[in-house]
Residue frames as a rotation matrix with the C-alpha (Angstrom) as fourth column:
UNK 1
0.591 0.807 0.000 0.00
0.807 -0.591 0.000 0.00
0.000 0.000 -1.000 0.00
UNK 2
-0.320 -0.708 0.630 1.46
0.664 -0.642 -0.384 3.35
0.676 0.295 0.676 -0.95
UNK 3
-0.826 -0.064 -0.560 1.45
0.485 -0.587 -0.648 6.42
-0.287 -0.807 0.516 1.23
UNK 4
-0.839 0.526 -0.139 -1.09
-0.531 -0.737 0.418 8.12
0.117 0.424 0.898 -1.00
UNK 5
-0.263 0.758 -0.596 -3.48
-0.039 0.609 0.792 5.14
0.964 0.232 -0.130 -0.85
UNK 6
-0.406 0.057 -0.912 -3.19
0.866 0.343 -0.364 4.96
0.292 -0.938 -0.188 2.93
UNK 7
-0.942 0.053 -0.331 -3.88
0.078 -0.926 -0.370 8.69
-0.326 -0.375 0.868 3.17
UNK 8
-0.614 0.765 -0.195 -6.97
-0.549 -0.236 0.802 8.29
0.567 0.600 0.564 0.98
UNK 9
-0.178 0.530 -0.829 -8.28
0.445 0.795 0.413 5.44
0.878 -0.295 -0.377 3.14
UNK 10
-0.605 -0.099 -0.790 -7.71
0.786 -0.232 -0.573 7.47
-0.126 -0.968 0.218 6.31
UNK 11
-0.959 0.263 -0.106 -9.41
-0.278 -0.946 0.167 10.46
-0.056 0.189 0.980 4.68
UNK 12
-0.373 0.869 -0.325 -12.52
-0.208 0.263 0.942 8.45
0.904 0.419 0.083 3.84
UNK 13
-0.151 0.278 -0.949 -12.76
0.835 0.550 0.028 7.21
0.529 -0.788 -0.315 7.43
UNK 14
-0.798 -0.214 -0.563 -12.23
0.519 -0.720 -0.461 10.72
-0.307 -0.660 0.686 8.81
UNK 15
-0.836 0.548 0.027 -14.92
-0.419 -0.669 0.614 12.18
0.354 0.502 0.789 6.55
UNK 16
-0.107 0.816 -0.568 -17.42
0.213 0.576 0.789 9.53
0.971 -0.037 -0.235 7.68
UNK 17
-0.287 -0.071 -0.955 -16.54
0.949 0.114 -0.294 10.22
0.130 -0.991 0.035 11.31
UNK 18
-0.974 -0.090 -0.207 -16.84
0.119 -0.984 -0.132 13.99
-0.192 -0.153 0.969 10.79
UNK 19
-0.545 0.838 -0.021 -20.29
-0.340 -0.198 0.919 13.53
0.766 0.508 0.393 9.22
UNK 20
0.014 0.524 -0.852 -21.38
0.647 0.645 0.408 11.39
0.763 -0.557 -0.330 12.17
UNK 21
-0.545 -0.293 -0.785 -20.12
0.816 -0.401 -0.417 13.97
-0.193 -0.868 0.458 14.65
UNK 22
-0.973 0.223 0.056 -21.81
-0.190 -0.918 0.347 16.78
0.129 0.327 0.936 12.72
UNK 23
-0.207 0.941 -0.268 -25.12
-0.009 0.272 0.962 14.90
0.978 0.201 -0.048 12.79
UNK 24
-0.044 0.125 -0.991 -24.70
0.933 0.361 0.004 14.42
0.358 -0.924 -0.132 16.55
UNK 25
-0.882 -0.309 -0.357 -23.99
0.417 -0.863 -0.285 18.13
-0.221 -0.400 0.890 16.98
UNK 26
-0.720 0.680 0.135 -27.13
-0.370 -0.542 0.755 19.05
0.587 0.493 0.642 15.07
UNK 27
0.043 0.731 -0.681 -29.13
0.416 0.607 0.677 16.60
0.909 -0.312 -0.278 17.18
UNK 28
-0.314 -0.227 -0.922 -27.71
0.949 -0.103 -0.298 18.11
-0.027 -0.968 0.248 20.37
UNK 29
-0.998 -0.040 0.041 -28.40
0.045 -0.992 0.116 21.62
0.036 0.118 0.992 19.09
UNK 30
-0.328 0.945 -0.012 -32.04
-0.247 -0.074 0.966 20.74
0.912 0.319 0.258 18.50
UNK 31
0.081 0.315 -0.946 -32.19
0.758 0.597 0.264 19.08
0.647 -0.738 -0.190 21.92
UNK 32
-0.714 -0.380 -0.589 -30.86
0.672 -0.609 -0.422 22.20
-0.199 -0.696 0.690 23.61
UNK 33
-0.891 0.413 0.191 -33.31
-0.263 -0.810 0.524 24.37
0.371 0.417 0.830 21.67
UNK 34
0.018 0.945 -0.326 -36.21
-0.065 0.326 0.943 22.19
0.998 0.004 0.068 22.89
UNK 35
0.089 -0.045 0.995 -34.90
-0.936 -0.346 0.068 22.18
0.341 -0.937 -0.073 26.47
UNK 36
0.921 0.302 -0.244 -34.32
-0.239 0.936 0.258 18.41
0.307 -0.179 0.935 26.55
UNK 37
0.401 -0.876 -0.267 -30.50
0.818 0.474 -0.326 18.47
0.412 -0.087 0.907 26.86
UNK 38
0.624 -0.237 -0.745 -28.41
0.428 -0.694 0.579 20.74
-0.654 -0.680 -0.332 29.11
UNK 39
0.959 -0.220 -0.181 -26.44
-0.283 -0.668 -0.688 23.43
0.030 0.711 -0.703 27.29
UNK 40
0.198 -0.945 0.259 -23.15
-0.741 0.029 0.671 22.02
-0.642 -0.325 -0.695 28.56
UNK 41
0.179 -0.071 0.981 -23.63
0.376 0.927 -0.002 18.99
-0.909 0.369 0.192 26.31
UNK 42
0.956 0.204 0.210 -23.69
0.274 -0.367 -0.889 21.36
-0.104 0.908 -0.407 23.34
UNK 43
0.576 -0.812 -0.089 -20.21
-0.795 -0.582 0.171 22.64
-0.191 -0.028 -0.981 24.21
UNK 44
-0.112 -0.609 0.785 -18.82
-0.317 0.771 0.552 19.09
-0.942 -0.187 -0.280 24.37
UNK 45
0.444 0.379 0.812 -20.49
0.594 0.554 -0.583 18.21
-0.671 0.741 0.021 21.08
UNK 46
0.980 -0.120 -0.157 -19.10
-0.192 -0.760 -0.621 21.35
-0.044 0.638 -0.768 19.45
UNK 47
0.183 -0.975 0.126 -15.55
-0.846 -0.091 0.525 20.45
-0.500 -0.203 -0.842 20.53
UNK 48
-0.099 -0.172 0.980 -15.92
0.128 0.974 0.184 16.88
-0.987 0.144 -0.074 19.24
UNK 49
0.765 0.454 0.458 -17.29
0.509 0.010 -0.860 18.09
-0.395 0.891 -0.223 15.91
UNK 50
0.806 -0.523 -0.275 -14.49
-0.578 -0.795 -0.183 20.66
-0.123 0.307 -0.944 15.54
UNK 51
-0.097 -0.882 0.462 -11.85
-0.619 0.417 0.666 17.97
-0.780 -0.221 -0.586 16.21
UNK 52
0.106 0.209 0.972 -13.41
0.452 0.861 -0.234 15.59
-0.886 0.464 -0.003 13.67
UNK 53
0.944 0.278 0.177 -13.71
0.287 -0.429 -0.857 18.21
-0.162 0.860 -0.485 10.92
UNK 54
0.571 -0.803 -0.171 -10.17
-0.773 -0.596 0.218 19.48
-0.277 0.007 -0.961 11.57
UNK 55
-0.162 -0.616 0.771 -8.80
-0.240 0.783 0.574 15.94
-0.957 -0.092 -0.275 11.33
UNK 56
0.445 0.403 0.800 -10.61
0.652 0.467 -0.597 15.41
-0.614 0.787 -0.055 8.02
UNK 57
0.982 -0.122 -0.145 -9.22
-0.184 -0.805 -0.564 18.68
-0.048 0.581 -0.813 6.64
UNK 58
0.191 -0.969 0.158 -5.70
-0.769 -0.048 0.637 17.70
-0.610 -0.243 -0.754 7.71
UNK 59
-0.166 -0.243 0.956 -5.97
0.202 0.940 0.274 14.31
-0.965 0.239 -0.107 6.02
UNK 60
0.815 0.460 0.352 -7.38
0.455 -0.132 -0.881 15.94
-0.358 0.878 -0.317 2.86
UNK 61
0.772 -0.588 -0.243 -4.38
-0.632 -0.750 -0.194 18.27
-0.068 0.304 -0.950 2.63
UNK 62
-0.085 -0.820 0.566 -2.00
-0.585 0.501 0.638 15.39
-0.807 -0.277 -0.522 3.45
UNK 63
0.228 0.246 0.942 -3.57
0.491 0.806 -0.330 13.24
-0.841 0.538 0.063 0.72
UNK 64
0.981 0.188 0.037 -3.29
0.132 -0.522 -0.842 16.05
-0.139 0.832 -0.538 -1.85
UNK 65
0.565 -0.824 -0.054 0.40
-0.822 -0.555 -0.128 16.61
0.075 0.116 -0.990 -1.09
UNK 66
0.423 -0.409 0.808 1.42
-0.191 0.832 0.521 12.96
-0.886 -0.375 0.273 -0.69
UNK 67
-0.412 -0.655 -0.633 3.99
-0.790 -0.089 0.606 11.96
-0.454 0.750 -0.481 -3.30
UNK 68
0.724 0.669 -0.169 2.81
-0.638 0.556 -0.532 9.73
-0.262 0.493 0.829 -6.11
UNK 69
0.820 -0.288 -0.494 4.54
-0.181 0.689 -0.702 6.45
0.542 0.665 0.513 -6.90
UNK 70
0.086 -0.824 0.560 6.94
-0.987 -0.148 -0.067 6.19
0.138 -0.547 -0.826 -3.98
UNK 71
-0.053 -0.044 0.998 6.01
-0.492 0.870 0.012 2.58
-0.869 -0.491 -0.067 -3.24
UNK 72
0.425 0.104 -0.899 7.09
-0.878 0.289 -0.382 0.51
0.220 0.952 0.214 -6.22
UNK 73
0.584 -0.204 0.786 7.50
-0.351 0.809 0.471 -3.14
-0.732 -0.551 0.401 -5.29
UNK 74
0.074 -0.642 -0.763 10.44
-0.985 0.071 -0.155 -4.78
0.154 0.764 -0.627 -7.01
UNK 75
0.900 0.144 -0.412 11.13
-0.148 0.989 0.023 -8.40
0.410 0.040 0.911 -7.68
UNK 76
0.729 -0.667 0.155 13.93
-0.002 0.224 0.974 -10.09
-0.685 -0.710 0.162 -5.83
UNK 77
-0.086 -0.886 0.455 17.21
0.709 0.266 0.653 -9.27
-0.700 0.379 0.606 -7.53
UNK 78
0.353 0.250 0.901 15.72
0.865 -0.454 -0.213 -6.55
0.356 0.855 -0.377 -9.75
UNK 79
-0.742 -0.627 0.236 17.12
0.527 -0.764 -0.373 -3.03
0.414 -0.153 0.897 -9.70
UNK 80
-0.096 0.697 -0.711 15.31
0.878 -0.278 -0.390 -0.71
-0.469 -0.661 -0.585 -7.32
UNK 81
0.522 0.372 0.767 13.69
0.696 -0.706 -0.132 2.51
0.493 0.603 -0.628 -8.49
UNK 82
-0.556 -0.754 0.348 15.65
0.418 -0.617 -0.667 5.68
0.718 -0.225 0.659 -7.74
UNK 83
-0.245 0.410 -0.879 14.77
0.926 -0.169 -0.337 7.40
-0.287 -0.896 -0.338 -4.50
UNK 84
0.821 0.560 0.115 13.18
0.570 -0.792 -0.218 10.87
-0.031 0.245 -0.969 -4.53
UNK 85
0.670 -0.583 -0.460 15.65
-0.377 -0.801 0.465 13.45
-0.639 -0.138 -0.757 -5.72
UNK 86
0.761 -0.306 -0.572 17.26
-0.540 0.190 -0.820 11.13
0.360 0.933 -0.020 -8.25
UNK 87
-0.240 -0.879 0.412 19.58
-0.971 0.225 -0.087 9.36
-0.016 -0.421 -0.907 -5.81
UNK 88
0.688 0.411 -0.597 19.95
-0.458 0.885 0.082 5.62
0.563 0.217 0.798 -6.15
UNK 89
0.432 -0.533 0.727 21.56
-0.660 0.363 0.658 3.05
-0.615 -0.764 -0.195 -3.90
UNK 90
0.552 -0.336 -0.764 24.27
-0.650 0.400 -0.646 1.16
0.522 0.853 0.003 -5.79
UNK 91
0.584 -0.380 0.717 25.34
-0.508 0.518 0.688 -1.88
-0.634 -0.766 0.109 -3.78
UNK 92
-0.319 -0.749 -0.580 28.29
-0.946 0.217 0.241 -3.75
-0.055 0.626 -0.778 -5.22
UNK 93
0.736 0.521 0.433 27.12
-0.452 0.854 -0.258 -7.02
-0.504 -0.006 0.864 -6.71
UNK 94
0.017 -0.801 0.599 29.45
0.185 0.591 0.785 -9.71
-0.983 0.097 0.158 -8.09
UNK 95
0.267 0.122 0.956 28.30
0.939 0.190 -0.287 -9.04
-0.217 0.974 -0.064 -11.68
UNK 96
0.911 0.196 0.362 28.73
0.300 -0.918 -0.258 -5.28
0.282 0.344 -0.896 -11.37
UNK 97
0.631 -0.739 -0.237 32.14
0.011 -0.296 0.955 -5.20
-0.776 -0.605 -0.179 -9.68
UNK 98
-0.416 -0.904 0.100 34.69
0.246 -0.006 0.969 -3.91
-0.875 0.428 0.225 -12.13
UNK 99
-0.254 0.361 0.897 32.14
0.965 0.157 0.210 -3.38
-0.065 0.919 -0.388 -14.92
UNK 100
0.341 0.515 0.786 30.68
0.520 -0.800 0.298 -0.02
0.783 0.307 -0.541 -13.97
UNK 101
-0.748 -0.607 -0.269 32.59
0.572 -0.383 -0.725 2.51
0.337 -0.696 0.634 -11.87
UNK 102
-0.149 0.728 -0.669 30.50
0.887 -0.201 -0.416 4.51
-0.438 -0.655 -0.616 -9.49
UNK 103
-0.600 -0.138 -0.788 31.12
-0.015 -0.983 0.183 7.75
-0.800 0.122 0.588 -11.41
UNK 104
-0.929 0.238 -0.283 29.22
-0.313 -0.097 0.945 6.54
0.198 0.966 0.165 -14.51
UNK 105
-0.473 0.811 -0.344 26.23
0.733 0.579 0.357 5.02
0.489 -0.083 -0.868 -12.70
UNK 106
0.516 0.674 0.529 23.58
0.153 -0.680 0.718 6.93
0.843 -0.290 -0.453 -10.80
UNK 107
-0.034 -0.557 0.830 24.84
-0.743 -0.541 -0.394 8.63
0.668 -0.630 -0.395 -7.65
UNK 108
0.056 -0.031 -0.998 26.02
0.381 0.924 -0.007 5.92
0.923 -0.380 0.063 -5.27
UNK 109
0.418 0.136 0.898 25.33
-0.724 -0.548 0.419 6.35
0.549 -0.825 -0.131 -1.61
């Protein structure tokens, strides 16, 4: 699972939770207006709703800015994709020793 997919899954859960908290806040607001629920419950419900909506907004922004394509599974023995920024890890393998100096391959770390 890539970072972007995980962020999308968390965002969907946070949006559902925020909608549930918002519905509870509206229910508490109507209850306070009818005199059935004490006003202090409205304050607690407002804080819970604010936290849920803020979490959903954070995850939305995180999902939008998450890098695309970081998780690229490789087969065993296959060359790995370059890391962000163009740097690649060049471990010495028996076939590559002496064939390709580090200066001509991608940047070796």
